[in-house]
Backbone of each chain as ProteinMPNN parsed JSONL, in Angstrom:
{"seq_chain_A": "MTDTLPLATETCCTPLRAAVDATEAQRLARIFKALGDPTRVMLLSTVATSPDGEACVCDLTAPVGLSQPTVSHHLKILVDAGLLTRSQRGRWSYYALLPGAIDHLTGDLRALV", "coords_chain_A": {"N_chain_A": [[2.244, -20.67, -43.583], [2.658, -18.249, -42.533], [0.456, -17.228, -41.322], [0.527, -17.65, -38.641], [1.873, -15.666, -37.408], [0.463, -13.215, -36.597], [-1.007, -14.275, -34.455], [1.06, -15.062, -32.744], [2.042, -12.575, -32.076], [-0.107, -11.51, -30.695], [-0.231, -13.119, -28.405], [2.041, -12.513, -27.15], [3.493, -11.171, -24.306], [3.966, -8.082, -22.453], [7.336, -7.423, -22.092], [8.942, -8.329, -19.037], [10.136, -6.045, -16.593], [12.47, -4.78, -14.225], [11.705, -2.665, -11.397], [13.738, -1.108, -10.736], [16.834, 0.245, -11.916], [20.029, -1.079, -13.071], [22.108, 0.292, -11.821], [20.943, 1.425, -9.522], [20.14, -0.932, -8.299], [22.604, -2.026, -7.677], [23.557, -0.147, -5.85], [21.684, -0.413, -3.755], [22.028, -3.133, -3.122], [24.552, -3.11, -2.048], [24.187, -1.813, 0.38], [22.388, -3.585, 1.616], [23.997, -5.824, 1.708], [25.888, -5.016, 3.536], [24.349, -5.176, 5.789], [23.963, -7.825, 5.906], [24.99, -9.578, 7.821], [25.127, -11.026, 10.992], [26.588, -9.89, 13.148], [26.995, -7.265, 12.305], [24.384, -6.361, 12.135], [23.745, -6.379, 14.842], [25.63, -4.522, 15.808], [24.878, -2.162, 14.463], [22.364, -1.805, 15.605], [23.046, -1.57, 18.293], [24.618, 0.768, 18.347], [22.72, 2.617, 17.353], [20.77, 2.626, 19.318], [22.035, 3.449, 21.559], [22.388, 5.266, 24.627], [23.455, 7.882, 24.355], [23.189, 8.329, 21.707], [25.341, 7.892, 20.227], [28.254, 5.796, 20.005], [31.252, 4.69, 21.48], [33.903, 2.942, 19.978], [35.249, 1.463, 21.797], [33.341, 0.647, 23.583], [31.889, -1.116, 22.178], [32.814, -3.624, 21.793], [32.254, -5.49, 23.812], [29.358, -5.952, 23.689], [29.118, -7.554, 21.384], [31.022, -9.43, 21.688], [33.539, -9.604, 20.428], [36.881, -8.959, 19.133], [38.518, -5.715, 19.193], [39.742, -4.88, 16.688], [38.294, -6.496, 14.894], [35.678, -5.635, 15.36], [35.977, -2.957, 14.582], [36.446, -3.32, 11.872], [33.955, -4.346, 10.993], [32.371, -2.127, 11.609], [33.404, -0.228, 9.868], [32.465, -1.17, 7.434], [29.757, -0.683, 7.745], [29.814, 2.086, 7.908], [30.857, 2.731, 5.366], [28.747, 1.878, 3.845], [26.963, 3.838, 4.24], [25.382, 3.888, 6.489], [26.194, 4.352, 9.111], [27.874, 7.034, 10.881], [31.218, 8.155, 11.486], [33.333, 9.5, 13.917], [36.404, 10.818, 14.952], [37.779, 11.141, 18.115], [40.292, 12.142, 19.971], [41.835, 9.318, 21.162], [39.919, 7.508, 20.447], [37.355, 6.162, 18.252], [34.108, 7.267, 17.452], [30.802, 6.259, 16.868], [27.771, 6.826, 15.096], [24.29, 6.59, 14.177], [23.608, 7.384, 10.841], [21.73, 10.235, 10.245], [18.439, 9.764, 9.06], [19.071, 7.532, 7.596], [17.843, 5.005, 7.952], [15.205, 5.612, 7.364], [15.484, 6.299, 4.645], [16.299, 3.838, 3.644], [14.131, 2.122, 4.181], [12.259, 3.384, 2.6], [13.417, 3.002, 0.089], [13.219, 0.236, -0.058], [10.451, -0.099, -0.204], [9.999, 1.149, -2.636], [10.999, -0.654, -4.367], [9.104, -2.564, -4.832]], "CA_chain_A": [[2.707, -20.655, -42.194], [2.789, -16.885, -42.026], [-0.731, -16.828, -40.554], [0.743, -17.805, -37.199], [2.575, -14.488, -36.882], [-0.395, -12.338, -35.786], [-1.324, -14.957, -33.196], [2.253, -14.974, -31.898], [2.115, -11.197, -31.586], [-1.17, -11.313, -29.699], [0.011, -13.826, -27.149], [3.276, -12.033, -26.519], [3.219, -10.237, -23.215], [4.944, -7.012, -22.295], [8.499, -8.002, -21.394], [9.061, -7.911, -17.638], [11.274, -5.165, -16.269], [12.58, -4.433, -12.807], [11.345, -1.286, -11.071], [15.007, -0.405, -10.492], [17.851, -0.03, -12.928], [21.175, -1.828, -12.551], [22.899, 1.15, -10.925], [20.224, 1.505, -8.249], [20.201, -2.272, -7.7], [23.953, -2.175, -7.098], [23.63, 0.721, -4.662], [20.9, -1.03, -2.683], [22.632, -4.414, -2.743], [25.72, -2.828, -1.201], [23.664, -1.52, 1.725], [21.839, -4.823, 2.175], [25.118, -6.715, 1.993], [26.477, -4.543, 4.799], [23.471, -5.645, 6.867], [23.819, -9.27, 5.754], [25.882, -10.244, 8.785], [24.503, -10.844, 12.308], [27.369, -8.969, 13.985], [26.754, -5.885, 11.868], [23.021, -6.02, 12.552], [23.805, -6.074, 16.284], [26.388, -3.283, 15.999], [24.024, -1.048, 14.037], [21.316, -1.641, 16.607], [23.66, -1.106, 19.545], [24.98, 2.184, 18.159], [21.534, 3.443, 17.157], [19.948, 2.693, 20.528], [22.858, 3.832, 22.713], [21.751, 6.41, 25.305], [23.957, 9.163, 23.851], [23.006, 8.415, 20.261], [26.599, 7.493, 19.598], [28.958, 4.822, 20.83], [32.692, 4.542, 21.292], [34.273, 1.575, 19.578], [35.714, 0.77, 23.006], [32.173, 0.092, 24.272], [31.136, -1.97, 21.252], [33.382, -4.977, 21.722], [31.553, -6.369, 24.762], [28.024, -6.417, 23.262], [29.171, -8.586, 20.344], [31.992, -10.44, 22.091], [34.6, -9.743, 19.432], [38.024, -8.073, 19.359], [38.306, -4.372, 18.65], [40.006, -4.807, 15.247], [37.179, -7.117, 14.16], [34.538, -4.72, 15.475], [36.271, -1.792, 13.739], [36.259, -3.749, 10.48], [32.508, -4.391, 10.733], [31.852, -0.756, 11.662], [33.824, 0.447, 8.633], [31.545, -1.602, 6.369], [28.494, 0.038, 7.972], [30.068, 3.49, 7.538], [30.994, 2.784, 3.905], [27.418, 1.656, 3.262], [26.139, 5.019, 4.477], [24.437, 3.661, 7.588], [26.744, 4.973, 10.32], [28.937, 8.032, 10.743], [32.358, 7.908, 12.37], [34.143, 10.682, 14.233], [37.575, 10.501, 15.776], [38.023, 12.1, 19.201], [41.432, 11.607, 20.71], [42.279, 7.973, 20.815], [38.817, 6.612, 20.096], [36.368, 6.471, 17.22], [32.715, 7.23, 17.906], [29.9, 5.934, 15.759], [26.361, 7.189, 15.271], [23.445, 6.3, 13.019], [23.477, 8.523, 9.932], [20.326, 10.657, 10.296], [17.639, 9.473, 7.864], [19.535, 6.339, 6.858], [16.846, 3.922, 7.989], [14.049, 6.1, 6.585], [15.795, 6.158, 3.222], [16.372, 2.423, 3.266], [12.776, 1.558, 4.135], [11.633, 3.966, 1.406], [13.984, 2.308, -1.075], [12.635, -1.109, -0.08], [9.066, 0.003, -0.7], [10.033, 1.542, -4.05], [11.37, -1.827, -5.166], [7.978, -3.469, -5.078]], "C_chain_A": [[2.753, -19.249, -41.62], [1.577, -16.474, -41.194], [-0.556, -17.042, -39.048], [1.366, -16.537, -36.601], [1.67, -13.552, -36.066], [-0.738, -12.958, -34.432], [-0.143, -14.841, -32.219], [2.361, -13.58, -31.295], [1.088, -10.975, -30.482], [-0.838, -11.946, -28.347], [1.297, -13.36, -26.448], [2.928, -11.001, -25.456], [4.237, -9.095, -23.24], [6.149, -7.599, -21.551], [8.598, -7.452, -19.974], [10.288, -7.027, -17.454], [11.274, -4.901, -14.775], [12.171, -2.978, -12.611], [12.601, -0.472, -10.733], [15.96, -0.697, -11.641], [19.071, -0.671, -12.258], [21.992, -0.999, -11.562], [22.272, 1.234, -9.547], [20.262, 0.148, -7.538], [21.56, -2.501, -7.047], [24.091, -1.356, -5.824], [22.893, 0.074, -3.492], [21.542, -2.33, -2.196], [23.832, -4.192, -1.823], [25.279, -2.546, 0.247], [23.16, -2.806, 2.381], [22.962, -5.799, 2.533], [25.801, -6.315, 3.302], [25.663, -5.042, 5.99], [23.32, -7.172, 6.853], [24.753, -10.071, 6.642], [25.339, -9.976, 10.191], [25.25, -9.86, 13.208], [27.089, -7.522, 13.6], [25.34, -5.437, 12.203], [23.039, -5.615, 14.029], [24.558, -4.767, 16.541], [25.55, -2.07, 15.602], [22.984, -0.748, 15.104], [21.885, -1.083, 17.915], [24.023, 0.376, 19.457], [23.716, 3.047, 18.143], [20.73, 3.614, 18.436], [20.782, 3.057, 21.762], [22.314, 5.132, 23.31], [22.198, 7.769, 24.762], [23.744, 9.334, 22.349], [24.283, 8.133, 19.501], [27.333, 6.561, 20.552], [30.43, 4.783, 20.443], [32.978, 3.097, 20.893], [34.703, 0.766, 20.805], [34.563, 0.147, 23.794], [31.405, -0.906, 23.404], [31.697, -3.385, 21.133], [32.596, -5.944, 22.61], [30.205, -6.85, 24.239], [28.073, -7.526, 22.213], [30.222, -9.649, 20.631], [33.095, -10.683, 21.088], [35.716, -8.747, 19.732], [37.777, -6.705, 18.71], [38.656, -4.256, 17.162], [38.859, -5.393, 14.413], [35.954, -6.21, 14.183], [34.751, -3.498, 14.587], [36.078, -2.123, 12.261], [34.768, -3.761, 10.12], [31.913, -2.977, 10.711], [32.213, 0.005, 10.39], [32.877, 0.079, 7.481], [30.205, -0.869, 6.508], [28.638, 1.524, 7.633], [30.117, 3.62, 6.015], [29.647, 2.601, 3.203], [26.485, 2.84, 3.508], [25.117, 4.834, 5.586], [24.898, 4.332, 8.884], [27.686, 6.112, 9.939], [30.027, 7.7, 11.763], [33.052, 9.226, 12.636], [35.241, 10.285, 15.208], [37.693, 11.562, 16.862], [39.117, 11.521, 20.078], [41.756, 10.221, 20.219], [41.172, 7.126, 20.176], [37.967, 7.113, 18.93], [34.98, 6.326, 17.816], [31.812, 7.064, 16.693], [28.472, 6.334, 16.109], [25.596, 6.777, 14.022], [23.392, 7.546, 12.134], [22.003, 8.955, 9.927], [19.613, 10.36, 8.971], [17.998, 8.178, 7.159], [18.474, 5.247, 6.819], [15.578, 4.329, 7.243], [14.292, 5.928, 5.094], [15.749, 4.697, 2.796], [14.973, 1.792, 3.216], [12.014, 2.125, 2.924], [12.128, 3.274, 0.136], [13.41, 0.896, -1.203], [11.215, -1.072, -0.65], [9.035, 0.342, -2.191], [10.379, 0.358, -4.959], [10.154, -2.612, -5.634], [6.698, -2.707, -5.39]], "O_chain_A": [[2.869, -19.056, -40.41], [1.639, -15.497, -40.447], [-1.421, -16.646, -38.267], [1.371, -16.378, -35.381], [2.047, -13.135, -34.971], [-0.759, -12.278, -33.406], [-0.323, -14.561, -31.034], [2.731, -13.429, -30.131], [1.372, -10.336, -29.468], [-1.125, -11.382, -27.291], [1.594, -13.757, -25.321], [2.157, -10.073, -25.7], [5.235, -9.147, -23.959], [5.988, -8.205, -20.492], [8.368, -6.266, -19.737], [11.33, -7.236, -18.075], [10.222, -4.809, -14.142], [12.273, -2.162, -13.527], [12.512, 0.728, -10.475], [15.896, -1.759, -12.261], [19.13, -0.788, -11.034], [22.508, -1.531, -10.58], [22.959, 1.132, -8.531], [20.401, 0.089, -6.316], [21.645, -3.106, -5.978], [24.67, -1.815, -4.84], [23.411, 0.018, -2.377], [21.59, -2.591, -0.994], [24.092, -4.995, -0.927], [25.918, -2.986, 1.202], [23.46, -3.085, 3.542], [22.884, -6.51, 3.534], [26.234, -7.17, 4.074], [26.209, -5.3, 7.062], [22.625, -7.738, 7.697], [25.247, -11.127, 6.244], [25.111, -8.821, 10.55], [24.631, -9.09, 13.942], [26.96, -6.656, 14.465], [25.116, -4.268, 12.519], [22.419, -4.624, 14.414], [24.159, -3.987, 17.406], [25.516, -1.071, 16.32], [22.752, 0.407, 15.462], [21.272, -0.23, 18.556], [23.764, 1.142, 20.385], [23.642, 4.07, 18.824], [20.075, 4.64, 18.622], [20.287, 2.98, 22.886], [21.834, 5.999, 22.58], [21.401, 8.706, 24.714], [24.085, 10.375, 21.787], [24.298, 8.137, 18.271], [27.064, 6.543, 21.753], [30.799, 4.835, 19.27], [32.37, 2.16, 21.409], [34.543, -0.454, 20.846], [34.778, -0.773, 24.583], [30.401, -1.472, 23.836], [31.122, -4.235, 20.453], [32.309, -7.073, 22.212], [29.915, -8.043, 24.329], [27.165, -8.355, 22.154], [30.315, -10.647, 19.917], [33.544, -11.815, 20.906], [35.52, -7.8, 20.494], [36.948, -6.561, 17.811], [37.928, -3.587, 16.429], [38.502, -4.855, 13.365], [35.278, -6.033, 13.17], [33.823, -3.049, 13.915], [35.597, -1.29, 11.493], [34.371, -3.251, 9.072], [31.051, -2.675, 9.886], [31.412, 0.796, 9.891], [32.535, 0.928, 6.657], [29.596, -0.484, 5.51], [27.7, 2.146, 7.132], [29.492, 4.513, 5.444], [29.439, 3.108, 2.101], [25.348, 2.845, 3.038], [24.105, 5.532, 5.627], [24.078, 4.823, 9.659], [28.221, 6.153, 8.832], [29.772, 7.045, 12.773], [33.333, 9.986, 11.71], [35.026, 9.524, 16.151], [37.705, 12.756, 16.562], [38.912, 10.558, 20.816], [41.927, 9.982, 19.023], [41.445, 6.161, 19.462], [37.876, 8.312, 18.666], [34.704, 5.399, 18.578], [32.039, 7.656, 15.637], [28.027, 6.202, 17.249], [26.175, 6.631, 12.945], [23.155, 8.647, 12.632], [21.123, 8.143, 9.64], [20.128, 10.671, 7.897], [17.308, 7.766, 6.226], [18.236, 4.639, 5.775], [14.951, 3.507, 6.574], [13.414, 5.467, 4.364], [15.23, 4.361, 1.732], [14.674, 1.016, 2.308], [11.219, 1.42, 2.303], [11.349, 2.996, -0.776], [13.148, 0.419, -2.308], [10.838, -1.909, -1.471], [8.157, -0.119, -2.92], [10.09, 0.37, -6.155], [10.171, -3.243, -6.691], [5.655, -3.319, -5.622]]}, "seq_chain_B": "MTDTLPLATETCCTPLRAAVDATEAQRLARIFKALGDPTRVMLLSTVATSPDGEACVCDLTAPVGLSQPTVSHHLKILVDAGLLTRSQRGRWSYYALLPGAIDHLTGDLRALV", "coords_chain_B": {"N_chain_B": [[42.576, 4.062, 49.525], [40.152, 3.132, 48.873], [38.275, 5.088, 48.576], [37.998, 5.776, 45.978], [36.248, 4.107, 44.826], [33.369, 4.716, 44.889], [33.34, 6.887, 43.085], [34.23, 5.651, 40.781], [32.069, 4.009, 40.34], [30.092, 5.9, 39.872], [30.899, 7.06, 37.451], [30.702, 5.022, 35.742], [29.072, 3.782, 32.951], [25.854, 2.601, 31.791], [26.112, -0.598, 30.495], [26.378, -1.021, 26.969], [23.823, -2.336, 24.899], [22.502, -4.316, 22.254], [19.455, -3.698, 20.447], [18.376, -5.921, 19.517], [18.373, -9.493, 19.864], [20.79, -12.182, 19.532], [19.688, -14.251, 18.024], [17.586, -13.048, 16.615], [19.092, -11.188, 15.195], [20.525, -12.876, 13.539], [18.455, -13.962, 12.004], [17.501, -11.671, 10.669], [19.833, -10.869, 9.334], [20.134, -12.901, 7.499], [18.029, -12.438, 5.73], [18.74, -9.876, 4.79], [21.162, -10.523, 3.623], [20.318, -12.074, 1.508], [19.282, -10.087, -0.058], [21.524, -8.773, -0.683], [22.733, -8.602, -3.196], [23.012, -7.459, -6.462], [21.65, -8.653, -8.642], [19.68, -10.168, -7.376], [18.221, -8.153, -6.134], [17.158, -6.925, -8.392], [15.659, -9.06, -9.443], [13.771, -9.538, -7.395], [12.391, -7.12, -7.512], [11.452, -7.179, -10.135], [9.742, -9.412, -10.137], [7.906, -8.595, -8.17], [6.716, -6.359, -9.289], [5.557, -7.259, -11.563], [2.993, -7.48, -14.053], [1.001, -9.445, -13.526], [1.419, -10.002, -10.919], [2.882, -12.156, -10.397], [5.605, -14.087, -11.667], [6.905, -16.057, -14.299], [9.714, -18.178, -14.232], [10.783, -18.439, -16.703], [10.405, -16.01, -17.893], [12.08, -14.382, -16.538], [14.72, -14.436, -17.108], [15.582, -12.784, -19.209], [15.276, -10.035, -18.224], [17.439, -9.798, -16.452], [19.539, -10.783, -17.816], [20.775, -13.293, -17.567], [21.51, -16.848, -17.339], [18.994, -19.455, -17.166], [19.406, -21.471, -15.105], [21.089, -20.008, -13.357], [19.469, -17.844, -12.699], [17.39, -19.244, -11.448], [18.758, -20.203, -9.22], [19.321, -17.787, -7.837], [16.684, -17.004, -7.335], [15.843, -19.026, -5.635], [17.255, -18.433, -3.323], [15.998, -16.087, -2.575], [13.449, -17.079, -2.073], [13.997, -18.862, 0.034], [14.721, -17.014, 1.925], [12.345, -16.007, 2.644], [11.125, -14.058, 1.152], [10.039, -14.317, -1.406], [7.479, -16.378, -2.948], [7.128, -19.653, -4.347], [5.662, -21.447, -6.951], [4.935, -24.441, -8.62], [3.944, -25.029, -11.88], [3.077, -27.206, -14.173], [5.623, -27.324, -16.461], [7.016, -25.121, -15.581], [8.283, -22.865, -13.048], [6.691, -20.513, -10.943], [6.928, -17.296, -9.548], [6.208, -15.169, -6.79], [5.801, -12.186, -4.843], [6.022, -12.649, -1.379], [3.174, -12.104, 0.486], [3.137, -9.253, 2.549], [5.807, -9.387, 3.135], [7.646, -7.289, 2.629], [6.606, -5.256, 4.189], [6.963, -6.409, 6.737], [9.744, -6.513, 6.782], [10.542, -3.824, 6.606], [9.431, -2.955, 8.977], [10.929, -4.473, 10.783], [13.423, -3.349, 10.322], [13.048, -0.751, 11.306], [12.606, -1.377, 13.961], [15.086, -2.09, 14.774], [16.481, 0.209, 15.37]], "CA_chain_B": [[42.286, 3.965, 48.081], [38.783, 2.678, 48.601], [37.377, 6.206, 48.283], [37.809, 5.937, 44.526], [35.231, 3.178, 44.318], [32.108, 5.367, 44.535], [33.536, 7.677, 41.875], [34.274, 4.714, 39.651], [30.703, 3.552, 40.105], [29.319, 6.992, 39.274], [31.272, 7.342, 36.063], [30.454, 3.855, 34.887], [27.811, 3.923, 32.222], [25.129, 1.348, 31.569], [26.723, -1.29, 29.347], [25.57, -0.95, 25.756], [23.226, -3.588, 24.429], [21.746, -4.199, 21.016], [18.005, -3.796, 20.595], [17.989, -7.26, 19.041], [19.231, -10.562, 20.385], [21.601, -12.827, 18.496], [18.83, -15.06, 17.149], [16.894, -12.122, 15.714], [20.113, -10.621, 14.308], [20.818, -13.896, 12.516], [17.294, -14.055, 11.117], [17.489, -10.484, 9.813], [21.026, -10.862, 8.471], [19.901, -13.837, 6.405], [17.17, -11.75, 4.754], [19.529, -8.81, 4.169], [22.177, -11.149, 2.759], [19.616, -12.466, 0.287], [19.109, -8.862, -0.855], [22.84, -8.16, -0.85], [23.251, -8.94, -4.524], [22.231, -6.636, -7.405], [20.744, -9.487, -9.447], [18.513, -10.542, -6.559], [17.401, -6.946, -5.97], [16.404, -6.737, -9.636], [14.669, -10.142, -9.57], [12.676, -9.258, -6.446], [11.627, -5.993, -8.026], [10.781, -7.601, -11.365], [8.63, -10.29, -9.746], [6.91, -7.856, -7.385], [6.028, -5.354, -10.114], [5.05, -7.859, -12.803], [1.562, -7.16, -14.187], [0.134, -10.467, -12.94], [1.769, -10.21, -9.52], [3.782, -13.301, -10.329], [6.389, -14.18, -12.888], [7.491, -17.35, -14.649], [11.177, -18.133, -14.324], [11.129, -18.327, -18.128], [10.357, -14.589, -18.259], [12.967, -13.62, -15.639], [16.117, -14.488, -17.555], [15.872, -11.612, -20.05], [15.496, -8.766, -17.496], [18.731, -9.725, -15.757], [20.578, -11.2, -18.751], [21.512, -14.447, -17.04], [20.94, -18.139, -17.721], [17.911, -19.891, -16.283], [19.904, -22.078, -13.854], [21.603, -18.963, -12.469], [18.308, -17.107, -12.201], [16.696, -20.13, -10.497], [19.575, -20.201, -7.999], [19.061, -16.528, -7.12], [15.292, -17.004, -6.868], [15.758, -19.944, -4.492], [17.756, -17.698, -2.15], [14.931, -15.145, -2.182], [12.375, -17.894, -1.489], [14.482, -19.368, 1.326], [14.768, -15.88, 2.852], [10.979, -15.616, 2.992], [10.714, -12.853, 0.414], [9.216, -14.746, -2.543], [6.89, -17.722, -2.942], [7.349, -20.376, -5.596], [4.705, -22.518, -7.226], [5.248, -25.18, -9.837], [2.774, -25.333, -12.717], [3.6, -27.877, -15.363], [7.077, -27.326, -16.632], [7.65, -23.894, -15.1], [8.08, -22.329, -11.698], [6.197, -19.134, -10.91], [7.361, -16.632, -8.316], [5.446, -13.99, -6.386], [6.237, -11.599, -3.572], [5.272, -13.156, -0.23], [2.406, -10.977, 1.021], [3.582, -8.712, 3.826], [7.248, -9.562, 3.368], [8.345, -5.999, 2.664], [6.106, -4.576, 5.4], [7.654, -6.976, 7.902], [11.164, -6.17, 6.759], [10.703, -2.407, 6.967], [9.152, -2.892, 10.416], [12.106, -5.015, 11.486], [14.492, -2.349, 10.21], [12.749, 0.337, 12.247], [12.733, -1.895, 15.326], [16.525, -2.186, 15.085], [17.077, 1.479, 15.745]], "C_chain_B": [[40.827, 3.593, 47.8], [37.848, 3.843, 48.262], [37.226, 6.45, 46.775], [36.668, 5.056, 44.003], [33.901, 3.846, 43.982], [32.226, 6.19, 43.256], [33.518, 6.776, 40.641], [32.867, 4.24, 39.307], [29.885, 4.642, 39.402], [29.636, 7.191, 37.796], [31.045, 6.155, 35.141], [29.096, 4.003, 34.215], [27.095, 2.569, 32.191], [25.755, 0.659, 30.363], [25.795, -1.243, 28.135], [25.044, -2.331, 25.391], [22.486, -3.332, 23.129], [20.258, -4.304, 21.308], [17.493, -5.135, 20.056], [18.894, -8.291, 19.693], [19.902, -11.273, 19.207], [20.747, -13.626, 17.516], [18.116, -14.178, 16.127], [17.892, -11.498, 14.731], [20.464, -11.608, 13.193], [19.678, -14.015, 11.505], [17.285, -12.886, 10.132], [18.665, -10.481, 8.84], [20.838, -11.796, 7.281], [19.035, -13.193, 5.312], [17.975, -10.674, 4.029], [20.586, -9.394, 3.233], [21.545, -11.589, 1.432], [19.445, -11.268, -0.647], [20.451, -8.195, -1.163], [23.519, -8.501, -2.157], [22.395, -8.205, -5.552], [21.25, -7.453, -8.238], [19.502, -9.847, -8.645], [17.624, -9.339, -6.275], [16.544, -6.747, -7.22], [15.344, -7.818, -9.809], [13.483, -9.904, -8.64], [11.768, -8.17, -7.003], [10.834, -6.385, -9.272], [9.568, -8.47, -11.048], [7.516, -9.457, -9.106], [6.114, -6.878, -8.23], [5.515, -5.936, -11.422], [3.532, -7.677, -12.857], [0.639, -8.169, -13.506], [0.424, -10.7, -11.454], [2.614, -11.456, -9.314], [4.495, -13.403, -11.668], [6.959, -15.576, -13.044], [9.004, -17.185, -14.72], [11.604, -17.937, -15.777], [11.114, -16.878, -18.607], [11.342, -13.752, -17.445], [14.435, -13.666, -16.062], [16.481, -13.222, -18.342], [16.116, -10.337, -19.237], [16.864, -8.669, -16.824], [19.879, -10.244, -16.629], [21.423, -12.365, -18.273], [20.801, -15.728, -17.45], [19.858, -18.559, -16.731], [18.396, -20.604, -15.026], [20.407, -21.039, -12.863], [20.456, -18.162, -11.861], [17.557, -17.952, -11.172], [17.439, -20.194, -9.162], [19.305, -18.938, -7.17], [17.641, -16.504, -6.547], [15.129, -17.913, -5.645], [16.226, -19.248, -3.204], [16.697, -16.719, -1.642], [13.745, -15.886, -1.565], [12.787, -18.356, -0.092], [14.532, -18.257, 2.382], [13.369, -15.397, 3.237], [10.514, -14.353, 2.306], [9.794, -13.199, -0.763], [8.575, -16.097, -2.247], [7.142, -18.35, -4.311], [6.257, -21.405, -5.758], [5.027, -23.13, -8.574], [3.955, -25.412, -10.599], [3.291, -25.907, -14.017], [5.107, -27.803, -15.367], [7.754, -26.186, -15.876], [7.363, -23.582, -13.636], [7.637, -20.874, -11.812], [6.504, -18.539, -9.537], [6.497, -15.403, -8.059], [6.036, -13.451, -5.084], [5.401, -12.203, -2.449], [4.499, -11.981, 0.377], [2.924, -10.543, 2.387], [5.078, -8.744, 4.043], [7.972, -8.216, 3.502], [7.888, -5.173, 3.876], [6.829, -5.09, 6.642], [9.1, -6.52, 7.952], [11.384, -4.697, 7.127], [10.4, -2.207, 8.459], [10.331, -3.38, 11.245], [13.265, -4.022, 11.46], [14.281, -1.219, 11.216], [12.935, -0.117, 13.703], [14.209, -2.004, 15.757], [17.065, -0.927, 15.732], [16.145, 2.281, 16.652]], "O_chain_B": [[40.334, 3.714, 46.678], [36.76, 3.629, 47.727], [36.396, 7.26, 46.361], [36.189, 5.239, 42.884], [33.342, 3.589, 42.916], [31.311, 6.19, 42.433], [32.896, 7.08, 39.623], [32.518, 4.089, 38.136], [29.108, 4.372, 38.487], [28.744, 7.459, 36.991], [31.176, 6.263, 33.922], [28.099, 4.316, 34.865], [27.673, 1.535, 32.527], [25.909, 1.28, 29.312], [24.582, -1.406, 28.262], [25.723, -3.345, 25.554], [21.914, -2.261, 22.929], [19.849, -4.922, 22.291], [16.3, -5.428, 20.14], [20.04, -7.999, 20.032], [19.611, -10.994, 18.044], [21.043, -13.675, 16.322], [18.045, -14.504, 14.942], [17.566, -11.304, 13.56], [20.672, -11.214, 12.046], [19.911, -14.151, 10.304], [17.089, -13.07, 8.931], [18.513, -10.134, 7.669], [21.325, -11.518, 6.185], [19.282, -13.382, 4.121], [17.91, -10.564, 2.804], [20.869, -8.827, 2.178], [22.164, -11.486, 0.373], [19.46, -11.414, -1.869], [20.494, -7.164, -1.834], [24.737, -8.669, -2.214], [21.17, -8.316, -5.517], [20.139, -6.997, -8.511], [18.392, -9.833, -9.178], [16.404, -9.48, -6.183], [15.356, -6.44, -7.124], [14.241, -7.529, -10.273], [12.329, -10.05, -9.045], [10.543, -8.284, -6.971], [9.687, -5.974, -9.441], [8.495, -8.285, -11.624], [6.343, -9.595, -9.453], [4.956, -6.595, -7.923], [5.083, -5.191, -12.302], [2.864, -7.715, -11.824], [-0.399, -7.787, -12.965], [-0.25, -11.502, -10.807], [3.012, -11.771, -8.192], [4.033, -12.864, -12.674], [7.425, -16.196, -12.088], [9.507, -16.174, -15.209], [12.648, -17.346, -16.053], [11.74, -16.553, -19.616], [11.429, -12.54, -17.64], [15.286, -13.017, -15.454], [17.561, -12.661, -18.158], [17.071, -9.615, -19.523], [17.39, -7.57, -16.648], [21.045, -10.161, -16.243], [22.625, -12.427, -18.532], [19.639, -15.704, -17.856], [19.816, -18.077, -15.599], [17.841, -20.363, -13.954], [20.179, -21.169, -11.66], [20.463, -17.844, -10.671], [17.134, -17.435, -10.138], [16.816, -20.235, -8.101], [19.088, -19.012, -5.961], [17.42, -16.047, -5.425], [14.367, -17.6, -4.73], [15.655, -19.458, -2.134], [16.523, -16.545, -0.436], [13.108, -15.381, -0.641], [12.007, -18.251, 0.855], [14.401, -18.519, 3.578], [13.224, -14.488, 4.055], [9.627, -13.655, 2.797], [8.872, -12.444, -1.072], [9.058, -16.859, -1.41], [7.343, -17.649, -5.303], [5.951, -22.151, -4.827], [5.346, -22.433, -9.537], [2.983, -25.926, -10.045], [3.862, -25.203, -14.849], [5.773, -28.174, -14.4], [8.941, -26.274, -15.562], [6.342, -23.983, -13.077], [8.127, -20.114, -12.648], [6.356, -19.199, -8.508], [6.108, -14.693, -8.986], [6.685, -14.177, -4.329], [4.177, -12.26, -2.565], [5.101, -10.972, 0.744], [3.125, -11.372, 3.275], [5.576, -8.191, 5.024], [8.809, -8.038, 4.387], [8.689, -4.481, 4.504], [7.255, -4.308, 7.491], [9.622, -6.184, 9.015], [12.306, -4.371, 7.874], [11.037, -1.388, 9.121], [10.685, -2.789, 12.265], [13.993, -3.872, 12.441], [15.217, -0.788, 11.889], [13.364, 0.658, 14.558], [14.523, -2.007, 16.947], [17.99, -0.981, 16.542], [16.489, 3.387, 17.068]]}, "name": "protein", "num_of_chains": 2, "seq": "MTDTLPLATETCCTPLRAAVDATEAQRLARIFKALGDPTRVMLLSTVATSPDGEACVCDLTAPVGLSQPTVSHHLKILVDAGLLTRSQRGRWSYYALLPGAIDHLTGDLRALVMTDTLPLATETCCTPLRAAVDATEAQRLARIFKALGDPTRVMLLSTVATSPDGEACVCDLTAPVGLSQPTVSHHLKILVDAGLLTRSQRGRWSYYALLPGAIDHLTGDLRALV"}
């Protein structure tokens, strides 16, 4: 029966491996998860395309039709994911797209495949 | 008091709007949510970079260290999101990257901002 061993070796393929390790997969999944909500997609887009390049949280409630605490919660997730920056000026928080964030993310997506 | 009206009009900014509508935001969020899990990021990458361009579910359990039912569940989410294709051959399902899926997604990301 031992003569089947060489055949088994020949037909064995190279084990499949991901092009990313677990740490990188976790990092990317966190960013994608932040974008995995329609409200956050709209907020990111609204901030990024605002005429001044930044938007006050006070102007971000109307476009998505949600309360300010809810909008602030969604914005925090986008900031924590490294997609937006937040700066406090007086009473209000202002949000802007982190420079290079989308370039990095599209590059990371391409590197996956 | 009516003389304050023109001033109010001048200082009013154009209301902010997202560069995507709600339907498009929902479509994109569904794809991002599918990628918002480290196991699915690794599965997508493993399938996409497999030597044959497709991978049997039977070869995808080892790279992520999970049971076949769990792996099949994750793969179904990636298929439903339009990232992978699935074909049944005999006993096994084979998965491949949907051609153009990553190009479309990176394009959609850029269009957001």
